[in-house]
C-alpha positions in Angstrom: 6.4 11.3 21.7 4.6 11.3 18.3 1.1 11.9 18.5 -1.4 11.0 15.6 -5.1 10.9 15.4 -5.9 7.1 16.6 -2.8 6.4 18.6 -0.8 8.2 21.5 2.3 5.6 22.0 6.2 6.3 21.0 5.8 3.8 18.3 2.7 5.4 16.4 3.6 5.7 13.0 1.9 6.7 9.3 2.5 4.6 6.2 1.2 4.9 2.9 -1.1 2.3 1.2 -1.8 2.1 -2.5 -4.6 -0.2 -3.3 -3.3 -1.3 -6.7 -5.6 -1.6 -10.1 -6.6 -4.8 -9.7 -8.0 -4.4 -6.0 -10.5 -1.8 -7.7 -11.1 -4.1 -11.0 -12.1 -7.1 -8.7 -13.9 -5.1 -6.3 -12.1 -5.5 -3.2 -11.6 -2.3 -1.7 -13.8 -2.7 1.2 -13.0 -6.0 2.1 -9.2 -4.9 2.0 -10.0 -1.8 4.1 -11.8 -3.9 6.4 -8.7 -5.9 7.3 -6.9 -2.7 7.9 -9.6 -1.6 10.6 -9.8 -4.8 12.1 -6.3 -4.3 13.0 -7.4 -0.7 14.7 -5.4 1.1 12.1 -6.7 4.6 11.5 -7.7 6.1 7.9 -6.2 9.5 8.3 -6.6 10.3 4.4 -7.9 8.3 1.3 -8.0 9.3 -2.5 -8.7 7.7 -5.8 -6.8 9.2 -8.8 -5.1 7.0 -11.8 -1.2 7.5 -11.6 0.7 9.1 -14.0 4.1 7.5 -15.6 5.8 10.5 -13.9 4.0 9.1 -10.5 4.9 5.6 -11.2 8.7 6.5 -12.0 9.3 8.4 -9.0 7.7 5.9 -6.9 9.6 2.6 -8.4 12.9 4.4 -9.0 14.7 1.5 -7.4 12.9 -0.5 -10.1 14.3 1.5 -13.0 16.1 -0.5 -15.8 15.1 -4.0 -14.3 13.2 -6.1 -17.2 9.9 -6.2 -15.2 9.9 -2.0 -15.2 7.8 -1.4 -18.1 5.1 -4.0 -17.4 4.9 -2.4 -14.1 4.1 0.9 -15.3 1.4 -0.4 -17.6 -0.2 -2.3 -14.8 0.1 0.4 -12.4 -1.2 2.9 -14.9 -4.2 0.8 -16.1 -6.9 1.8 -13.9 -7.4 4.3 -11.0 -5.8 3.5 -7.5 -6.6 4.0 -3.7 -4.2 5.8 -1.8 -4.4 5.9 1.8 -2.3 7.6 5.1 -2.8 4.9 7.5 -1.3 5.6 11.2 -1.4 3.3 14.1 1.1 1.9 16.6 4.1 0.1 14.9 1.7 0.2 11.7 4.5 0.3 9.0 5.5 -3.7 10.3 1.8 -4.1 10.8 0.8 -3.2 7.6 3.8 -5.1 5.9 2.8 -8.1 8.1 -1.1 -8.0 7.1 -0.3 -7.4 3.1 2.1 -10.5 3.1 4.4 -11.8 1.2 4.8 -10.1 -2.4 4.0 -13.6 -4.2 0.8 -14.5 -3.0 1.8 -18.2 -2.9 4.3 -17.4 -0.7 2.1 -15.3 1.7 0.6 -16.5 5.0 -3.3 -17.3 5.0 -5.1 -14.4 6.1 -2.9 -11.9 4.9 -4.5 -9.7 1.8 -2.3 -11.1 -0.5 -2.7 -14.6 0.8 -6.6 -14.1 0.6 -7.0 -12.4 -2.5 -4.2 -11.5 -4.9 -4.0 -14.1 -8.0 -0.3 -13.1 -9.0 3.0 -11.7 -8.2 2.4 -9.2 -10.6 -1.1 -8.4 -9.5 -0.8 -8.4 -5.9 -3.5 -5.7 -5.1 -1.5 -3.4 -2.2 1.7 -1.7 -1.7 2.7 -0.6 1.8 5.7 1.4 2.9 8.7 -0.4 3.8 10.2 1.8 6.5 10.1 5.2 8.0 12.1 6.8 5.5 10.1 5.7 2.8 6.8 6.6 4.3 7.7 10.0 4.8 8.7 10.3 1.3 5.8 8.4 0.1 3.5 10.6 2.0 4.8 14.0 1.2 4.7 12.9 -2.7 1.7 11.5 -2.6 -0.9 13.7 -0.2 -0.8 17.3 -1.2 
């Protein structure tokens, strides 16, 4: 059994959440955090910083060499982000569902992207997609 603050069941997990520069620029941080808290997830840590090209190259390694990679680096380094560790029962799957599809036009109503995102490229939020990526991302960004 894994025990984290805020949860005690076997499915309790941690996930890394990044509120992207457009969330900060559009003053949506409080609204997004509110949606996370409505799900009874616990914010374990939170920090605001501007990510370096090194940070972003590590984080988006699987996208290196793709045509959109330079634009992704420019966008993600264009201003500060909010980095959070969020815990709760089945939080990885739950946060992915709460975020909604990457493209806000395909995101369900009521999801973060379905409600607030304006474009596929500026889609407000990152959430770890698996236990493995969560462990790797938390270890890298939370020092």
